[in-house]
DSSP file (Angstrom, degrees, kcal/mol; ACC not computed):
  #  RESIDUE AA STRUCTURE BP1 BP2  ACC     N-H-->O    O-->H-N    N-H-->O    O-->H-N    TCO  KAPPA ALPHA  PHI   PSI    X-CA   Y-CA   Z-CA
    1    1 A X              0   0    0      0, 0.0     2,-0.3     0, 0.0    65,-0.2   0.000 360.0 360.0 360.0 151.5   -8.4   -8.5   -5.2
    2    2 A X        -     0   0    0     63,-2.9    63,-0.5     1,-0.1     2,-0.1  -0.743 360.0-120.9-102.7 140.5   -5.9   -7.3   -7.8
    3    3 A X     >  -     0   0    0     -2,-0.3     4,-3.0    61,-0.1     5,-0.3  -0.405  34.3-106.7 -64.0 153.8   -3.2   -9.5   -9.4
    4    4 A X  H  > S+     0   0    0      1,-0.2     4,-2.6     2,-0.2     5,-0.2   0.904 121.0  50.9 -57.9 -37.2    0.3   -8.3   -8.8
    5    5 A X  H  > S+     0   0    0      1,-0.2     4,-2.4     2,-0.2    -1,-0.2   0.924 111.7  45.1 -58.0 -44.5    0.5   -7.2  -12.5
    6    6 A X  H  > S+     0   0    0      2,-0.2     4,-2.6     1,-0.2     5,-0.2   0.877 113.7  51.4 -71.4 -32.7   -2.7   -5.2  -12.3
    7    7 A X  H  X S+     0   0    0     -4,-3.0     4,-3.1     1,-0.2     5,-0.3   0.934 110.2  49.5 -66.8 -40.0   -1.7   -3.6   -9.0
    8    8 A X  H  X S+     0   0    0     -4,-2.6     4,-1.8    -5,-0.3    -2,-0.2   0.945 113.7  44.6 -59.5 -49.7    1.7   -2.6  -10.4
    9    9 A X  H  X S+     0   0    0     -4,-2.4     4,-1.2    -5,-0.2    -1,-0.2   0.918 116.5  47.3 -68.9 -38.4    0.1   -1.0  -13.5
   10   10 A X  H  X S+     0   0    0     -4,-2.6     4,-2.6     1,-0.2     3,-0.5   0.941 112.3  47.3 -66.4 -45.9   -2.5    0.8  -11.4
   11   11 A X  H  X S+     0   0    0     -4,-3.1     4,-2.5     1,-0.3    -1,-0.2   0.840 109.3  54.7 -68.2 -26.5   -0.1    2.1   -8.7
   12   12 A X  H  < S+     0   0    0     -4,-1.8    -1,-0.3    -5,-0.3     4,-0.2   0.821 110.2  46.5 -79.6 -25.2    2.2    3.4  -11.4
   13   13 A X  H >< S+     0   0    0     -4,-1.2     3,-0.9    -3,-0.5     4,-0.3   0.884 114.9  47.0 -68.9 -43.0   -0.8    5.3  -12.9
   14   14 A X  H >< S+     0   0    0     -4,-2.6     3,-2.1     1,-0.2    -2,-0.2   0.887 101.4  63.7 -72.5 -39.8   -1.8    6.7   -9.4
   15   15 A X  T 3< S+     0   0    0     -4,-2.5   127,-0.8     1,-0.3    -1,-0.2   0.631  92.0  65.9 -64.9  -8.7    1.7    7.7   -8.4
   16   16 A X  T <  S+     0   0    0     -3,-0.9    -1,-0.3    -4,-0.2     2,-0.2   0.710  78.5 100.6 -75.3 -20.6    1.7   10.3  -11.3
   17   17 A X  S X  S-     0   0    0     -3,-2.1     3,-0.7    -4,-0.3     2,-0.3  -0.479  75.4-135.2 -66.4 128.8   -1.1   12.2   -9.5
   18   18 A X  T 3  S+     0   0    0      1,-0.2   125,-0.1    -2,-0.2     3,-0.1  -0.641  81.9  47.0 -85.1 147.5    0.5   15.1   -7.7
   19   19 A X  T 3   +     0   0    0    123,-0.5    54,-2.1     1,-0.3     2,-0.6   0.320  69.2 130.7 104.8  -1.5   -0.7   15.7   -4.1
   20   20 A X  E <   +A   72   0A   0     -3,-0.7    -1,-0.3   122,-0.2    52,-0.3  -0.737  29.2 179.8 -80.8 117.6   -0.5   12.3   -2.7
   21   21 A X  E     -     0   0A   0     50,-2.6     2,-0.3    -2,-0.6    51,-0.2   0.945  63.9 -12.2 -76.2 -61.8    1.5   12.2    0.7
   22   22 A X  E     -A   71   0A   0     49,-1.2    49,-2.6   116,-0.0     2,-0.3  -0.923  56.2-159.8-141.8 162.4    1.3    8.5    1.6
   23   23 A X  E     -A   70   0A   0     -2,-0.3     2,-0.4    47,-0.2    47,-0.2  -0.987   4.4-156.2-150.7 148.4   -0.3    5.4    0.6
   24   24 A X  E     -A   69   0A   0     45,-2.1    45,-2.3    -2,-0.3     2,-0.6  -0.979   8.7-150.4-121.2 125.3   -0.9    2.1    2.2
   25   25 A X  E     -A   68   0A   0     -2,-0.4     2,-0.3    43,-0.2    43,-0.2  -0.872  24.7-177.4-102.6 121.5   -1.6   -1.2    0.3
   26   26 A X  E     +A   67   0A   0     41,-3.0    40,-2.9    -2,-0.6    41,-1.7  -0.768  19.3 111.3-116.6 159.1   -3.8   -3.7    2.4
   27   27 A X        -     0   0    0     -2,-0.3    38,-0.2    38,-0.2     2,-0.1  -0.933  67.7 -38.8 161.9-177.2   -5.1   -7.1    1.8
   28   28 A X  S    S-     0   0    0     36,-0.5    36,-2.3    -2,-0.3     0, 0.0  -0.441  71.3-103.1 -70.7 140.0   -4.8  -10.7    3.1
   29   29 A X  B     -B   63   0B   0     34,-0.2     2,-0.3    -2,-0.1    34,-0.3  -0.301  21.8-156.3 -67.9 148.5   -1.3  -11.7    3.9
   30   30 A X        -     0   0    0     32,-2.7    16,-0.1    -3,-0.1    -1,-0.1  -0.729  20.7-161.8-119.9  78.9    0.8  -13.8    1.7
   31   31 A X        -     0   0    0     -2,-0.3    18,-0.1     1,-0.1    13,-0.1  -0.202  21.5-136.2 -69.8 152.0    3.4  -15.3    4.1
   32   32 A X  S    S+     0   0    0     11,-0.1    12,-2.4     2,-0.1     2,-0.3   0.773  92.9  35.3 -77.3 -26.3    6.6  -16.8    2.7
   33   33 A X  B    S-C   43   0C   0     10,-0.3     2,-0.5    11,-0.1    10,-0.2  -0.901 100.4 -96.6-122.0 156.4    6.2  -19.9    5.0
   34   34 A X        -     0   0    0      8,-2.4     7,-2.8     5,-0.4     8,-0.2  -0.597  35.6-157.6 -71.0 117.9    3.1  -21.6    6.1
   35   35 A X        -     0   0    0     -2,-0.5     2,-0.3     5,-0.2    -1,-0.2   0.733  63.2  -1.3 -79.0 -23.0    2.3  -20.1    9.5
   36   36 A X  S    S+     0   0    0      3,-0.0     3,-0.4    -3,-0.0     2,-0.1  -0.966  90.7  55.6-158.0 173.7    0.2  -22.8   11.0
   37   37 A X  S >  S-     0   0    0     -2,-0.3     3,-1.8     1,-0.2    -3,-0.0  -0.407 101.0 -40.7  90.6-177.0   -1.4  -26.2   10.4
   38   38 A X  T 3  S+     0   0    0      1,-0.3    -1,-0.2    -2,-0.1    -4,-0.0   0.718 137.8  50.6 -61.6 -23.5    0.2  -29.5    9.3
   39   39 A X  T >  S+     0   0    0     -3,-0.4     3,-2.5     3,-0.1    -5,-0.4   0.172  79.2 153.7-100.9  18.9    2.5  -27.8    6.9
   40   40 A X  T <   +     0   0    0     -3,-1.8    -5,-0.2     1,-0.2     3,-0.1  -0.177  66.3  17.4 -48.9 125.9    3.8  -25.2    9.4
   41   41 A X  T 3  S+     0   0    0     -7,-2.8    -1,-0.2     1,-0.3     2,-0.2   0.165  96.5 117.6 103.2 -22.8    7.2  -24.0    8.6
   42   42 A X  S <  S-     0   0    0     -3,-2.5    -8,-2.4    -8,-0.2    -1,-0.3  -0.531  77.1 -83.7 -88.9 154.3    7.3  -25.1    5.0
   43   43 A X  B     -C   33   0C   0    -10,-0.2     2,-0.7    -2,-0.2   -10,-0.3  -0.127  34.2-143.8 -52.0 141.3    7.6  -22.8    2.0
   44   44 A X        -     0   0    0    -12,-2.4     2,-0.3    -3,-0.1    -1,-0.1  -0.736  13.7-155.3-111.4  80.0    4.4  -21.3    0.9
   45   45 A X        +     0   0    0     -2,-0.7     2,-0.4     2,-0.0     3,-0.0  -0.351  26.6 159.2 -58.0 115.9    4.6  -21.1   -2.9
   46   46 A X    >   -     0   0    0     -2,-0.3     3,-1.4     3,-0.2    -2,-0.1  -0.972  37.1-149.9-145.9 125.1    2.3  -18.3   -4.1
   47   47 A X  T 3  S+     0   0    0     -2,-0.4    -1,-0.1     1,-0.3   -43,-0.1   0.658  95.9  63.7 -70.8 -14.4    2.6  -16.6   -7.4
   48   48 A X  T 3  S+     0   0    0      1,-0.1     2,-1.0   -45,-0.1    -1,-0.3   0.556  81.1  84.1 -83.3  -8.7    1.2  -13.4   -6.0
   49   49 A X    <   +     0   0    0     -3,-1.4     2,-0.3    13,-0.1    -3,-0.2  -0.813  68.7 117.0 -91.7  93.7    4.0  -12.9   -3.6
   50   50 A X        -     0   0    0     -2,-1.0    11,-2.5    11,-0.1     2,-0.4  -0.936  67.2 -89.0-153.9 172.9    6.5  -11.1   -5.8
   51   51 A X  E     -D   60   0D   0     -2,-0.3     2,-0.3     9,-0.3     9,-0.3  -0.746  40.1-171.6 -96.0 131.8    8.4   -7.9   -6.2
   52   52 A X  E     -D   59   0D   0      7,-3.2     7,-3.5    -2,-0.4     2,-0.6  -0.833  21.6-125.8-120.8 162.6    6.8   -5.1   -8.2
   53   53 A X  E     +D   58   0D   0     -2,-0.3     2,-0.5     5,-0.2     5,-0.2  -0.920  27.2 176.3-112.1 120.8    8.1   -1.8   -9.4
   54   54 A X  E >   -D   57   0D   0      3,-2.9     3,-2.7    -2,-0.6     2,-0.4  -0.981  66.1 -41.7-128.7 120.9    6.1    1.3   -8.4
   55   55 A X  T 3  S-     0   0    0     -2,-0.5    86,-0.1     1,-0.3    84,-0.1  -0.462 124.1 -26.9  65.4-118.9    7.6    4.7   -9.4
   56   56 A X  T 3  S+     0   0    0     -2,-0.4     2,-0.4    84,-0.2    -1,-0.3   0.264 122.6  87.3-110.9   8.6   11.3    4.4   -8.7
   57   57 A X  E <   -D   54   0D   0     -3,-2.7    -3,-2.9    80,-0.1     2,-0.4  -0.894  68.9-135.0-117.4 144.0   11.0    1.8   -5.9
   58   58 A X  E     -D   53   0D   0     -2,-0.4     2,-0.5    -5,-0.2    -5,-0.2  -0.817  26.1-166.7 -84.7 128.6   10.8   -2.1   -5.9
   59   59 A X  E     -D   52   0D   0     -7,-3.5    -7,-3.2    -2,-0.4     2,-0.7  -0.976  14.8-143.3-124.7 125.1    8.1   -3.2   -3.5
   60   60 A X  E     -D   51   0D   0     -2,-0.5     2,-0.7    -9,-0.3    -9,-0.3  -0.774  22.6-132.0 -89.7 115.7    7.8   -6.8   -2.4
   61   61 A X        +     0   0    0    -11,-2.5   -11,-0.1    -2,-0.7     3,-0.0  -0.560  35.2 167.0 -66.3 111.5    4.0   -7.7   -2.2
   62   62 A X        +     0   0    0     -2,-0.7   -32,-2.7   -13,-0.1     2,-0.3   0.322  69.3  44.3-102.4   3.9    3.5   -9.4    1.2
   63   63 A X  B    S-B   29   0B   0    -34,-0.3     2,-0.6   -15,-0.1   -34,-0.2  -0.941  88.5-112.7-140.3 157.9   -0.4   -9.0    0.8
   64   64 A X        -     0   0    0    -36,-2.3   -36,-0.5    -2,-0.3     2,-0.2  -0.880  51.2-106.8 -91.4 125.2   -2.7   -9.6   -2.1
   65   65 A X        +     0   0    0     -2,-0.6   -63,-2.9   -63,-0.5   -38,-0.2  -0.325  62.0 143.3 -66.4 121.5   -3.9   -6.1   -2.9
   66   66 A X        +     0   0    0    -40,-2.9     2,-0.3     1,-0.5   -39,-0.2   0.650  66.9  17.8-123.8 -48.0   -7.4   -5.5   -1.9
   67   67 A X  E     -A   26   0A   0    -41,-1.7   -41,-3.0     2,-0.0    -1,-0.5  -0.946  56.3-160.8-129.1 153.0   -7.5   -1.9   -0.7
   68   68 A X  E     -A   25   0A   0     -2,-0.3     2,-0.5   -43,-0.2   -43,-0.2  -1.000  10.2-159.1-131.5 132.5   -5.2    1.1   -1.2
   69   69 A X  E     -A   24   0A   0    -45,-2.3   -45,-2.1    -2,-0.4     2,-0.4  -0.920   8.7-162.9-116.4 137.3   -5.5    4.0    1.3
   70   70 A X  E     -A   23   0A   0     -2,-0.5     2,-0.5   -47,-0.2   -47,-0.2  -0.886  13.6-152.7-115.2 142.2   -4.1    7.5    0.2
   71   71 A X  E     -A   22   0A   0    -49,-2.6   -50,-2.6    -2,-0.4   -49,-1.2  -0.997  27.3-167.3-109.0 121.2   -3.3   10.4    2.3
   72   72 A X  E     -A   20   0A   0     -2,-0.5   -52,-0.2   -52,-0.3     3,-0.1  -0.741  30.7-128.0-116.1 157.2   -3.7   13.5    0.1
   73   73 A X  S    S-     0   0    0    -54,-2.1     2,-0.3    -2,-0.2   -53,-0.1   0.851  89.1 -12.6 -73.2 -37.8   -2.7   17.2    0.5
   74   74 A X  S >  S-     0   0    0    -55,-0.2     3,-1.0    -3,-0.0     4,-0.5  -0.935  76.3 -92.2-156.0 176.7   -6.2   18.5   -0.2
   75   75 A X  T >> S+     0   0    0     -2,-0.3     4,-0.9     1,-0.3     3,-0.8   0.743 111.3  72.9 -73.4 -23.0   -9.7   17.3   -1.5
   76   76 A X  H 3> S+     0   0    0      1,-0.2     4,-1.3     2,-0.2     3,-0.3   0.836  91.1  59.8 -59.1 -32.4   -9.0   18.3   -5.1
   77   77 A X  H <> S+     0   0    0     -3,-1.0     4,-2.6     1,-0.2    -1,-0.2   0.825  94.1  65.2 -67.2 -29.2   -6.6   15.3   -5.4
   78   78 A X  H <> S+     0   0    0     -3,-0.8     4,-2.5    -4,-0.5    -1,-0.2   0.935 100.7  49.4 -55.0 -47.2   -9.5   12.9   -4.5
   79   79 A X  H  X S+     0   0    0     -4,-0.9     4,-2.4    -3,-0.3    -1,-0.2   0.908 110.9  50.6 -61.8 -43.9  -11.2   13.8   -7.8
   80   80 A X  H  X S+     0   0    0     -4,-1.3     4,-2.4     1,-0.2    -1,-0.2   0.921 111.8  46.9 -62.7 -39.7   -7.9   13.2   -9.7
   81   81 A X  H  X S+     0   0    0     -4,-2.6     4,-2.7     1,-0.2    -2,-0.2   0.917 112.4  49.8 -67.0 -41.6   -7.5    9.8   -8.1
   82   82 A X  H  X S+     0   0    0     -4,-2.5     4,-2.2     2,-0.2    -1,-0.2   0.840 110.7  49.8 -66.2 -31.6  -11.1    8.9   -8.8
   83   83 A X  H  X S+     0   0    0     -4,-2.4     4,-2.4     2,-0.2     5,-0.3   0.955 113.5  46.2 -67.5 -49.1  -10.7   10.0  -12.5
   84   84 A X  H  X S+     0   0    0     -4,-2.4     4,-2.4     1,-0.2     5,-0.2   0.923 115.6  47.1 -63.4 -42.3   -7.5    7.8  -12.8
   85   85 A X  H  X S+     0   0    0     -4,-2.7     4,-2.9     2,-0.2     5,-0.2   0.954 113.0  47.3 -64.4 -49.3   -9.3    4.8  -11.0
   86   86 A X  H  X S+     0   0    0     -4,-2.2     4,-1.2     1,-0.2    -1,-0.2   0.891 114.9  46.1 -65.5 -42.0  -12.4    5.0  -13.1
   87   87 A X  H  X S+     0   0    0     -4,-2.4     4,-0.8    -5,-0.2    -1,-0.2   0.901 117.1  45.7 -68.6 -42.0  -10.3    5.2  -16.4
   88   88 A X  H >X S+     0   0    0     -4,-2.4     3,-0.8    -5,-0.3     4,-0.6   0.986 117.0  40.2 -70.7 -53.4   -8.1    2.3  -15.4
   89   89 A X  H 3<>S+     0   0    0     -4,-2.9     5,-2.5     1,-0.2    -1,-0.2   0.588 101.8  68.9 -77.8  -6.6  -10.7   -0.1  -14.1
   90   90 A X  H ><5S+     0   0    0     -4,-1.2     3,-0.6    -5,-0.2    -1,-0.2   0.834  95.2  57.9 -73.8 -32.0  -13.3    0.5  -16.8
   91   91 A X  H <<5S+     0   0    0     -3,-0.8    -1,-0.2    -4,-0.8    -2,-0.2   0.823 113.8  36.6 -68.6 -27.4  -11.0   -1.1  -19.3
   92   92 A X  T 3<5S-     0   0    0     -4,-0.6    -1,-0.2     2,-0.1    -2,-0.2   0.319 108.2-120.6-103.5  11.0  -10.9   -4.4  -17.3
   93   93 A X  T < 5 +     0   0    0     -3,-0.6     2,-0.4     1,-0.2    -3,-0.2   0.918  60.7 148.4  55.6  47.9  -14.4   -4.3  -16.2
   94   94 A X      < -     0   0    0     -5,-2.5    -1,-0.2     2,-0.0    -2,-0.1  -0.972  45.3-127.5-119.2 120.7  -13.5   -4.2  -12.4
   95   95 A X        +     0   0    0     -2,-0.4     2,-0.3    -3,-0.1    -5,-0.0  -0.404  35.4 170.3 -72.0 143.4  -15.6   -2.5  -10.0
   96   96 A X        -     0   0    0     -2,-0.1     2,-0.4     2,-0.0   -10,-0.0  -0.980  19.3-152.9-146.1 159.9  -13.9    0.0   -7.7
   97   97 A X        -     0   0    0     -2,-0.3     2,-0.7     2,-0.0    -2,-0.0  -0.992   5.4-156.9-132.8 141.0  -14.8    2.8   -5.2
   98   98 A X        -     0   0    0     -2,-0.4     2,-0.4   -16,-0.0   -16,-0.0  -0.937  21.9-173.2-117.4 113.8  -13.0    5.9   -4.0
   99   99 A X        -     0   0    0     -2,-0.7     2,-0.4     2,-0.0    -2,-0.0  -0.831  16.3-138.4-109.8 151.8  -14.2    6.9   -0.6
  100  100 A X        +     0   0    0     -2,-0.4     2,-0.3     2,-0.0   -25,-0.0  -0.852  51.5  90.3-104.3 135.6  -13.3   10.1    1.2
  101  101 A X  S    S-     0   0    0     -2,-0.4     2,-0.8     0, 0.0    -2,-0.0  -0.967  78.4 -63.3 166.0-172.9  -12.5   10.0    5.0
  102  102 A X        +     0   0    0     -2,-0.3   -31,-0.1     1,-0.1    -2,-0.0  -0.884  55.0 150.9-104.4 113.7   -9.9    9.6    7.6
  103  103 A X        +     0   0    0     -2,-0.8     2,-0.3   -33,-0.2    -1,-0.1   0.406  52.9  62.1-120.3   1.3   -8.4    6.1    7.3
  104  104 A X  S    S-     0   0    0    -34,-0.1     2,-0.3    23,-0.0    22,-0.1  -0.918  85.3-104.5-125.4 149.6   -4.8    6.5    8.5
  105  105 A X        -     0   0    0     -2,-0.3     4,-0.1    21,-0.3    -2,-0.1  -0.548  25.2-172.8 -70.8 138.1   -3.4    7.6   11.9
  106  106 A X        +     0   0    0     -2,-0.3     2,-0.3     2,-0.1    -1,-0.1   0.548  67.4  60.2-108.7 -12.7   -2.1   11.1   12.2
  107  107 A X  S    S-     0   0    0      1,-0.1    19,-0.1    19,-0.0    -2,-0.0  -0.840  97.7 -89.0-116.3 154.8   -0.6   10.9   15.7
  108  108 A X        -     0   0    0     -2,-0.3     2,-0.2    17,-0.1    -2,-0.1  -0.296  40.5-151.0 -60.9 140.8    2.1    8.6   16.9
  109  109 A X     >  -     0   0    0     -4,-0.1     4,-2.4     1,-0.1     5,-0.2  -0.486  33.4-100.2 -96.8 179.0    1.0    5.2   18.3
  110  110 A X  H  > S+     0   0    0      1,-0.2     4,-3.1     2,-0.2     5,-0.2   0.913 127.1  51.3 -65.7 -41.2    2.6    3.1   20.9
  111  111 A X  H  > S+     0   0    0      2,-0.2     4,-2.1     1,-0.2    -1,-0.2   0.849 109.3  50.8 -62.1 -38.1    4.1    0.9   18.0
  112  112 A X  H  >>S+     0   0    0      2,-0.2     4,-2.5     1,-0.2     5,-0.8   0.912 112.1  47.7 -70.3 -40.5    5.4    4.1   16.3
  113  113 A X  H  X5S+     0   0    0     -4,-2.4     4,-2.3     3,-0.2    -2,-0.2   0.966 112.8  47.6 -58.0 -54.8    7.0    5.1   19.6
  114  114 A X  H  <5S+     0   0    0     -4,-3.1    -2,-0.2     1,-0.2    -1,-0.2   0.897 119.5  38.2 -58.3 -43.1    8.6    1.8   20.2
  115  115 A X  H  <5S+     0   0    0     -4,-2.1    -1,-0.2    -5,-0.2    -2,-0.2   0.893 135.0  15.0 -75.9 -41.9   10.0    1.4   16.8
  116  116 A X  H  <5S-     0   0    0     -4,-2.5     3,-0.3     1,-0.2    -3,-0.2   0.650  97.9-130.8-113.0 -21.4   11.1    5.1   16.0
  117  117 A X    ><< -     0   0    0     -4,-2.3     3,-0.6    -5,-0.8    -1,-0.2  -0.406  47.5 -45.9  97.3-177.2   11.2    6.9   19.3
  118  118 A X  T 3  S+     0   0    0      1,-0.2     2,-0.5    -2,-0.1    -1,-0.2   0.785 131.8  54.8 -66.8 -27.1    9.8   10.1   20.4
  119  119 A X  T 3  S+     0   0    0     -3,-0.3    -1,-0.2    -6,-0.1     2,-0.1  -0.311  78.1 167.0-104.9  53.9   11.0   12.1   17.4
  120  120 A X    <   -     0   0    0     -3,-0.6     2,-0.1    -2,-0.5     5,-0.1  -0.386  45.2-100.7 -70.6 145.8    9.4    9.9   14.7
  121  121 A X    >   -     0   0    0      1,-0.1     3,-1.5    -2,-0.1     4,-0.4  -0.444  25.2-132.3 -58.0 130.5    9.3   11.2   11.2
  122  122 A X  G >  S+     0   0    0      1,-0.3     3,-1.0     2,-0.2    -1,-0.1   0.823 101.8  64.8 -60.6 -32.4    5.7   12.5   10.4
  123  123 A X  G 3  S+     0   0    0      1,-0.2    -1,-0.3     3,-0.0    -2,-0.0   0.586 105.8  40.9 -70.9  -9.4    5.7   10.5    7.1
  124  124 A X  G X  S+     0   0    0     -3,-1.5     3,-1.7  -102,-0.0     4,-0.3   0.405  80.6 125.6-118.3   6.0    5.8    7.2    8.7
  125  125 A X  T <  S+     0   0    0     -3,-1.0   -17,-0.1    -4,-0.4   -20,-0.0  -0.398  85.3   9.2 -61.6 131.3    3.3    7.9   11.6
  126  126 A X  T 3  S+     0   0    0    -22,-0.1    -1,-0.3   -19,-0.1   -21,-0.3   0.417 106.5  93.5  84.5  -4.4    0.6    5.1   11.6
  127  127 A X    <   +     0   0    0     -3,-1.7     2,-0.4   -23,-0.1    -2,-0.1   0.316  57.8 124.1-106.5   0.8    2.4    3.1    8.9
  128  128 A X        -     0   0    0     -4,-0.3     2,-0.6     8,-0.0   -16,-0.1  -0.503  41.3-169.4 -78.2 125.1    4.2    0.8   11.5
  129  129 A X    >   -     0   0    0     -2,-0.4     3,-1.7     1,-0.1    -2,-0.0  -0.945  14.5-154.3-100.1 108.8    3.9   -3.0   11.5
  130  130 A X  T 3  S+     0   0    0     -2,-0.6    -1,-0.1     1,-0.3    -2,-0.0   0.768  91.9  52.0 -62.0 -20.5    5.5   -3.9   14.8
  131  131 A X  T 3  S+     0   0    0     -3,-0.1     2,-0.3     2,-0.0    -1,-0.3   0.689  89.0 100.7 -79.7 -20.8    6.5   -7.4   13.5
  132  132 A X    <   -     0   0    0     -3,-1.7    -3,-0.1     1,-0.1     0, 0.0  -0.527  57.7-159.2 -77.1 133.0    8.2   -6.1   10.4
  133  133 A X  S    S+     0   0    0     -2,-0.3     2,-0.2     2,-0.1    -1,-0.1   0.808  72.6  50.9 -69.7 -38.1   11.9   -5.8   10.4
  134  134 A X  S    S-     0   0    0      1,-0.1     3,-0.1     3,-0.0    -2,-0.0  -0.539  85.0-109.0-102.4 169.4   12.4   -3.2    7.7
  135  135 A X        -     0   0    0     -2,-0.2    -1,-0.1     1,-0.2    -2,-0.1  -0.140  46.4 -66.5 -88.0-175.9   10.8    0.2    7.3
  136  136 A X        -     0   0    0      1,-0.1     2,-0.4    -2,-0.0    -1,-0.2  -0.332  52.5-108.6 -71.3 158.6    8.2    1.5    4.9
  137  137 A X        -     0   0    0     -3,-0.1     2,-0.6   -80,-0.0    -1,-0.1  -0.767  26.9-143.4 -94.2 130.5    9.1    1.9    1.2
  138  138 A X        -     0   0    0     -2,-0.4     2,-0.5   -82,-0.1   -82,-0.1  -0.820  16.3-172.2 -95.6 119.6    9.5    5.4    0.0
  139  139 A X        -     0   0    0     -2,-0.6     2,-0.9   -84,-0.1   -84,-0.1  -0.951  17.6-140.0-114.6 125.0    8.2    6.1   -3.6
  140  140 A X        -     0   0    0     -2,-0.5   -84,-0.2     1,-0.0     3,-0.1  -0.770  27.8-179.1 -90.3 111.8    9.0    9.4   -5.1
  141  141 A X        -     0   0    0     -2,-0.9     2,-0.4  -121,-0.2  -125,-0.1   0.045  40.7 -65.3 -85.9-165.1    6.0   10.7   -7.0
  142  142 A X              0   0    0   -127,-0.8  -123,-0.5  -125,-0.3  -122,-0.2  -0.797 360.0 360.0 -86.4 128.0    5.5   13.9   -8.9
  143  143 A X              0   0    0     -2,-0.4    -1,-0.1  -125,-0.1  -125,-0.0   0.372 360.0 360.0-113.1 360.0    5.6   17.0   -6.7
């Protein structure tokens, strides 16, 4: 898992790579309040739940960063991401893998339809969390 500081630095390096359409940050949830157990409903103080700045956008980390999924325009972008990742993580001696495959939905799901209707924007397809009240964060990278 990445700390918020390391995740912020890494994402700011990766966002400079041209050809990334979308990205999803995944990991274990960091709820603001304790969701279950004897402390249910009480504040959940966690130093990893904070706001980071990626590109030109502020992003509240609601998860501890474990995996990052990128949708790219073509396969040449994967090598650039691999180079940036290897260069970044070799300095901190942290193992990482860049895998190639299809890890995001490309057609609307029921949750997409319920939240955005039949004319959903292609850039948000498959990024919907039905319980989340606000939309995805848009980060403007280099085009």
